N, C-alpha and C positions, 0 to 999 in steps of 0.2 A: 572446621577449617575452611577458609575461603578457597573457592575453586581457582586454580591457576588460569591465567588468561594468556593467550598467545601474543606475540609481539604484533602480529598482523591480524586484524579482525575482519570477519566477513560481514559485509553488509547484507547479508542474508537476503532476504527476500528477493523478490523478484528473481532471484535465482531460486527461491523457494519454489520456484519455477513458475513464475508468472505464468506461468501456469501457476504462479506464485507458488504454487509449487512450481510453476514455471518461472515466475518472476522471482520469487523469493529464493527458490532454489538456485536459480541462475544467479541471483543476487547473492547467493551464499558464498560470495567470494571475498578475498582479502583486499583491503584498500590500503593505499599508501597514506600513512598518517599525515604527512605534510601536505599532500594534495587535498585530502579531505578537509584538513583544517583551513586551508585557503578557500576552498569552495564554500564552506559553511560559515566563513567569517570569524573563525576562532571558537574557543570553547566558552561555556557559560560559567558564571561565577557560582560557586557552590558553598553552602554553609557547612560547618564542621560535621553536622549530623547527616549530611547528604541531602538535606532539604533545601529546595530553592524557594525563596519568597515569591509570591505572585498569585494573582487571582485573575480570572479572566471573565467566557462564553462565547437560525438556519433558515432557510426559505421554505415555503410550503412544499410538502412532499407531494410528488405527483407520479402518475404512472407513465410508462412509455410502452408503446406497442411496436414490436419488431415487425409484425406481419405487414402492416401498411406503411410503417415509417412515420406515423403521425404521433404527435405528443398530445396527451390528454391531461388537463389540470383540473383539480377539484376546486370547488367554490371556497370562499373564505379568505381570499387574499393571497393564496399560495401562487408561486411562480410555476409556469408550465415547465415540464421536464423536457429534456432534449429528445428530438425525434429518434426513434429506433431505426436501425438499418433496414432497408427494404429486404423483405424475405428473411430477416434474422430470426424471427420466431421467438424472441425473448420478451418477457413481460415483467415490468416492475410495478410496484403499487405503493400507496401511501395516502396521506391526507395533507391538505393545505390549510393555511390560516394561522391563527395565533392561539396560545393557551388562554388568552384573556378575551378572545372573540374580537370581531371587528376586522378591518382591513387597513392596508397602508395608505397614507395620504400620497398625493401626487409628489413624485420626487423622493419619497422615502423608500427604504428597503422593505420588502414584504416581511411580515412577521413569520417566525419559524414554523410552528406546528399547532394545529387546532386540536383541542380535546374532542374526541368523537362524540357524536350526539348521545346525550343521556349520561355521560360521565360526570360525576360530581366529586367535589373535594370533601364532602361530608365524611367524617371518621378519620381524616388524615392524622397520623400519629408521628411524633418526632421519634428519632432513634439514632443509631450510629451515623454521625455525620450530618444529621438534620436538626435544625433549630426552628424557632418560629419564623425566622427571616431568611435562612440560608440552607442550601444543600451543598455540602462539600464533596467534591470529587477529587480523585488522585490521578496523577500521571507518573508512572515509573519508567523512565527511559534512559538510555546511555547518553549522558551529557559530558562525561569526562572519561579519561582512560587513554589507552594507546592511540585512539582516534578521537580527539576532542570534538564534541558537538556531533558525534556520529548520527544520533537520532533526535537531535534538537528539532528538526522539521516536524516530527510526529507530535512533539509537545506543542510546538507553535501552531500546528493545524488544529489541535484540540482547543487550545487557548483562543484562537481566532474565532472558532465557532461559538464558544461560550461568551465571548465578547459580543458577538452578534446577537445571541439569544438574550443576554441581559439588557441589551439596548432596546429590545422590542417586546419581551415577554417575561413570564415567571411561571413557576409550577406551584399552583395552589398558594400563591402569595409569597413564594420563596425564590430568591435569586440564586444563581449557581456560583460557587467558588471553586477554583481549580488550584490544587496544591501539588507542586512538582517535587519529586524525589529522584535523585540521581542514582541509577543502578551501576554506574561507574564501569560499565563494560565487563562485568564479571557476575557469576552466578550468586556470589555472596552479597553483592550490592543489590541485586534484584530481590533476593530473599529479605534483606533488611528493609528495603523500600516497601515491600508488601506487608511486612509485619507492622510498620507504622501506618500504612493505609488501612489495614484491618481495624485499627483503633480510632483513626481520625476521620475516615471518609465513608460515605455511604456506598460508593462504587468507584472503580477505576475506569478511565476512558483514554483511548488513544495511545496506550503505552507501547513501547518498542524497545527490545533489547536483543543483542546478539546471543546472550546467554540467558534466555527467559525461562529456562528450566528451574532456576534458583528459587523463584517465588511461586511456582505452580502449586505445590502442596500447601504453602502458607495461605494463598488465596482461597483454595478449596476448603481448607480446614476451618476458616472463619466464615465461610459462606459469602465471600466478597464477590459481587458481580464484577468481572474483569472484561470489559468490552474493548479489546485491543485494536491497534491498527492492524496487526497481524501476529500470529503465533509462528515461531520458527523452529521449535524443537518438539520432539515427540512427547516429552513430559508436559509441555504447555498445551499441546493439542489434546492430551488425555485429561486435562483438568476439567472437572465437571462444571465449574463456575466461570470458565474462561472461553471467550469467543472472539474471533477476529472479524473486523469489518471487511477485511480481505480474507476470503476463505481459501483454505488450501489443504490438500492431502498429498504429501510428498511421494506417495506410491503411484501417482498418476501424472500424466502430462497432456496438455491440450492438443487435440488433433488439428486445430486451426493452423499451427505452425507448419507441420509437414504438408498439410493440404494446400496452403498458400504456395509453398515451394513447388509442389508437383503440378499445380495448375498453371503457374506462371513461369517456372523454370524447370520443366520436366527433365530435360537431359542432365542439368546440373544436379537434380535430386537423385540421380543414379550414380553420381560420383561426388559424394558429400564427405565433409571432414568436420570434426569437432575438436576444438582446442580449448581445454578447460583448465582452470587453476587447480593444481593438485593439492588442495587443502580444504578442510572443513566441508561444508555442505556442497560446494562446487564440485568436489571430487566425486561424491556420490551421485549428484544430479547430472553431471556431465555424462556419465555412463548410462544413467537411467533415461535421460532424454534420447540418447541414441537408440536404446532399446525400443522406446515408444514410437519414435519416428520410423524405425525399421519395420515395425509391425504395420505401420500405415503405408508402407510402400517405398520408402527411401532406401538407398544403399550407401553405406559408408565405406570409403576406401582408406580412411586414416582417422584414428581417434587417439588423441594424445593429451596427457596431463602435463602442465608446466609448473615448475616450482615457483613459489611466490618470490623467491630471491633471484630468479632468473632474469637477466637483462638482455641477453643475446637471443633474439628470436629467429635469427638467420637460419640455423639448422632446421627449425621446424618449417620454415617457409620452403626450404629446399626439399623437404619431404613432401610438402603439398604439391610442389611442381613435379617431383618424380612420380607421385601417385596419380597425377592428372586430376586433382581435385578441382571441381568447378563450382562447388558450393562450400563456403567456409562459415562455420558458426563459432563465435567466441563466447565462452561462458565464464564470467568473472566480473571484476570491477571494470569501469570504463577505462581506467588507466591501462589495464591489461589489454583491452581491445585496441587502444591507441598504439601500444607497443607493437602488437601484431600487424596492424594496418601499416605502420611506418616501415616495418621490416619487409612487408609484401611490396610496398612502393619502391623501396631501395633495390629490391631484387627484380623489379620490372615484371612482377607477377600480379595479375588482377583476376580474381575469380568472377564467374558470372554474377554471383550474389554473395555479399558479405553480410551476415546476419548477427544481430545482438538483441538482447531483451531490453527492458526498460532502463537499465543502467546507462545505456548510450544516450537516452533522452535527457541530456544534462548539458548545460552551457559549457562545462569543463571539457566534455568530450569533443565538442565542436571547436572550441578555442585551442585546445592543446593538440588536437589531431590535424587541423588544417586540411590541406589538400589530400592527405593520406586517407582520411576517413570519408571523403566525398563519395557519395553513392551508397553509404551504409544503410541497410534497412533495419528498423527496430520495431518490435512488437510491444504494445502497451495496452493497458486495460482501463483507461480513463479518457475523458475528453481532453484532447491536446490543449495546452495552455494558449496556443495561438488561436484556438477556436472558442475561447471563453465567451465570446459574444453570442454563441449559439446555445449556451447553457447557463441559465441564471445562477445555478448553484456554484458552478466553477467561478463565475464572475464574483460572487459573494466571497468565496474562499480567497481569491486573489486580493480583493479589496480589504478584507479584515485582517489578512496576513500582514499587509503593510501597516495597518493601524497598530497591531500588537508587537510587530517586530520589523520596523522600517528597514528596507534594504534586503530582507530575507528572500531567498530564492525558493519558489514553489517546487515541490518534487513529489514523487510517488508516496513517500512516507507522510508528507504533509497532507496530501489528498485523503489518505485513509485515517490519519489522525482526526481530521475534520469529520469524516464519515462516521467514525466511531462515536464522536460526541453527538452528532445528529441522531444516530441510532438510539443512544441512551435517552435523549430528550423525547424522541418520537414514542418510545415505549413507556417512559415515565409519565408523560402527559396522558396517555391513553388509560392509565390506571387510576388517576385522580386520587381520591382518598384511600384507595386500596394499595397505594405504593409501599412496598417493602422490598428488602433484598430478595426474598424468595419469590414474590409475585413478579418482580422484574426479570429474574432468571427464567421463570416459567414463560414469560412473553418472548424473551430473546431466543429461547429454544425453538420457537415456532417461526422465526424469521427466515424467509426464503426469497431468493432473487432480490436482494437488497441492492438498490442503485444509488442511494443518497440523492434522490431527486434527479436521477439521470446523469449524475456527475461521473459515475463509473459503470463498468459492466456489471450485470447481475451477479451477486455473491451469495453462496449458499451458507449463510452464517450459522443457522441452527444445526444443520447436519454436518458442518465442517468438511464439506466436500469441495474439491477443486472446481473453481469457476472456469467455464470452458470458452470464454469469449476474449478475442484479441482484435485489435485494429493495428494496421501496419502503416508505418511512415518511412519515407526515404529522404536521406539528406541530399539536397540539391542546391548547390551554390550557397552553402552555409545555412540553409533553411530547411526545416522538416516539412515535407510535402505528403499529404495523405495518399496512400496507394490502394486503400479499400474504402468502400462506401459504408462507413460505420464499422461494426464488429463482425467478425466471422465466429460463429458459435457452432462448433462441430463435434461436441462431446470430448471425451478423454480416452486415453489408452493407458494400459498398465506400463509402468516404467521398470518393473522388476523382471 
């Protein structure tokens, strides 16, 4: 029987608590279908079997050093990674160049990934999803359902990377093909998509579903490497062949958030409030984040869930005023944040700090919120799109996204869809003729502090632990302005 799906779907993630567990959890909120449809430009066309036609395809991977803030690139045509934050203490690693060797000509994009020295294609064998000319990958994401196009950006991100890869490289003479399956925003659709992927693809990359528990056992049973944008359910996290480019453990939350508040708004941190959507992951994570931030030294005077169908936020704002809350955090969709901000403005109430996670870092939040959301602070775990010029990888993502999906808006899910595809290529190229589903999984299990060439904060892919780095932006005159010099990486606290 197909799992029932709610009328409102949580975009998960980022609520997952970006902490992804911070972000994802935070993001585990419900979205208004009409609003999301407009933001994403409508839904995608889907074949009767849930399969979308399409084929697609990174720049040299490099390390970033947080201690000195200097970026170090490897030889072979790879692009230098973004500089790490001064004193951040985080380290990324990787290789630069191309799977065919050589370097990019002037004016050309640098080739994606170089095979490590000594790696040979001798002994390469075809198998599931692999022919003499192609390696087929699958992406199973929510493209239709209550929120049409919900995770289209994750598919577009993976497709953009594969387009880039195919333009510059190959894996032992084989180009990549990306086959898309629509998980339809329900567990049954996710399971059906992965059943098809098991038979037709070598691996899955960049997938994203609000109900990703459906295909977890299917992927594990057939031994399919599933390198996702992120995992949002306990069942997917437990899958032994499933890994997220955005790593998360919902039982923890990043210390960077409360530490930022206590350092810059100490008094407000002692009179804090959390307003979360009372549904799905947001309900659990709202309370969990309060627990974690309290352990870190904040004090909450008001914690309240708001039903998805609630349109009158005035009573909640009145409570904020009565309790004397000076710090207010909204956990849910950006539409939920806009409603709260508008109610606060109408009541003439302005906290010292209004905080949201990465869901606020969206053109829709700024456009629909107007003056009410001015001054909002948001925490994100990737290079801001406004700073793409400082990171070659982010620049490549934005460039190829427009090539494969003209007019598409970049977002969190797209960043990690691209990152997941790059991670696959990096590990596949390093195996050469030894590439198989099992050897790929063995490699991915050892991936630590993955940054996709400095595109995002280090992620603990192999261990599936919550990544602890955030950077903070504040909305000023309709533009997002950095409030921290790079990332704050301060470990995590239990949210239980």
